[in-house]
ZAPAFI-37800 format. One record per residue (C-alpha): residue in three letters; x, y, z; residue number from 1. Coordinates in pm, 1 decimal. Each point is the difference from the previous one (the first is absolute). Layout:
REM ZAPAFI-37800
  residu         u         v         w  num
     ALA         X         Y         Z  NUM
...
***
This chain:
REM ZAPAFI-37800
  residu         u         v         w  num
     MET    1090.0   -1302.8   -1393.2    1
     LEU    -200.3     -21.1    -326.5    2
     GLU     -97.5    -353.6      65.5    3
     LYS    -109.8      74.3     346.2    4
     LEU    -214.9     279.3    -124.6    5
     LYS    -152.4    -221.1    -266.0    6
     ARG     -93.8    -252.9     266.8    7
     ARG    -150.9     266.4     218.7    8
     LEU    -212.1     125.7    -277.4    9
     ASN     -84.6    -347.7    -119.1   10
     LEU     143.2      58.2    -343.1   11
     THR     132.4    -302.2    -187.9   12
     ASN     101.0     123.4    -346.3   13
     ASN     272.2     244.6    -101.5   14
     ASP    -193.5     251.8    -205.1   15
     LYS       9.6     262.6     291.6   16
     ASP     359.7     -57.0      99.9   17
     ALA     120.0     337.9    -129.7   18
     LEU    -275.8     187.0     173.4   19
     LEU      53.9    -189.3     321.9   20
     GLN     380.6      66.3     -12.9   21
     ASP     -76.2     377.4     -48.0   22
     LEU    -222.2     -18.1     308.4   23
     ILE     267.9    -166.9     193.4   24
     ASP     261.0     248.2     -97.7   25
     ASP    -222.7     291.2      81.6   26
     ALA     -92.9    -147.3     337.9   27
     GLU     374.6     -59.9      83.6   28
     GLN      81.4     370.1    -103.3   29
     PHE    -285.7     116.8     228.5   30
     VAL     130.7    -216.5     293.9   31
     LEU     354.5     131.1     -55.6   32
     SER    -121.7     366.1     -15.1   33
     TYR    -226.7     -32.7     289.5   34
     THR     262.8    -162.7     222.9   35
     GLY     283.9     219.9    -126.1   36
     ARG     206.9    -296.4     -85.4   37
     THR     206.6     -78.7    -307.2   38
     ALA     -15.6    -385.1      17.3   39
     LEU    -312.4    -200.0      89.1   40
     PRO      39.1    -194.8     329.1   41
     VAL    -102.1    -364.6     -35.4   42
     PRO    -295.7      30.5     255.2   43
     LEU    -157.5     260.9    -213.0   44
     ARG     -29.8    -227.5    -312.8   45
     GLY    -342.5    -115.0     112.3   46
     ALA    -113.7     366.0      30.5   47
     VAL     107.0      60.9    -357.4   48
     CYS    -195.3    -293.8    -118.9   49
     GLU    -305.0      98.2     205.7   50
     LEU      18.3     360.3    -140.7   51
     ALA      30.8    -134.6    -358.1   52
     ALA    -298.7    -223.7      48.0   53
     GLY    -195.4     294.4     146.2   54
     SER      96.9     200.5    -298.6   55
     TYR    -109.3    -273.6    -243.3   56
     ASN    -337.1     -16.8     168.0   57
     LEU     -46.9     377.9     -26.7   58
     LEU      76.7      15.6    -374.3   59
     GLY    -272.3     209.5    -161.8   60
     LEU     -76.3     176.2     322.7   61
     GLU     264.9     257.9     -21.8   62
     GLY     -88.0     339.2     135.6   63
     LEU    -300.6    -148.6     182.2   64
     GLY      -6.3      60.6     376.3   65
     GLY    -327.7    -182.4      55.3   66
     GLN    -317.8    -123.0    -145.4   67
     SER    -361.6     -63.5      83.0   68
     GLN    -203.7    -267.3    -148.0   69
     GLY    -355.3    -118.2     103.2   70
     GLY       9.6     213.7     310.4   71
     VAL     334.2    -154.4     113.0   72
     SER     290.9     240.0      10.9   73
     SER     361.3    -105.2       1.5   74
     THR     331.8     173.3      25.0   75
     LEU     331.4    -108.7    -157.2   76
     ASP     284.9     -29.0     235.9   77
     LEU     309.7      11.0    -217.7   78
     LEU     235.1     -41.0     301.3   79
     PRO    -174.1    -195.4     273.9   80
     ALA     105.3      87.1     358.5   81
     ARG     145.2    -353.1      43.3   82
     MET     223.1      48.8    -298.8   83
     GLN      88.5     351.0     100.4   84
     ALA     104.6    -121.9     354.3   85
     GLN     214.6    -281.0    -154.4   86
     LEU     180.7     258.9    -221.0   87
     ASN      33.1     249.1     281.7   88
     MET     217.9    -250.3     188.0   89
     TRP     256.9       2.2    -290.8   90
     ARG      10.7     381.3     -52.8   91
     VAL     349.1     151.1      15.6   92
     GLY      18.5     285.4     241.8   93
     ARG     111.1     339.9    -137.7   94
     VAL     203.4     266.8     169.5   95
     GLY    -117.2     354.4     -81.6   96
***
């Protein structure tokens, strides 16, 4: 999955491999926690890679909910609706 993430981010050297692997591991733990699963289903590997790529692109913006620059305002969407819908399909039902 590391090589796939590097291709997605257009990174060719190995100097950020440890950071990228940390982001992959964190994304996988998020997906497992969100879905209530203990093992990652193969179809969700792409979601893990996408979440890791998003986390990489947001490095340095931790704690920021939005920004305004030159009269243009933008909001950071940490879990886009499309990704949430994909993960929701894999959630394990709980009995209360």
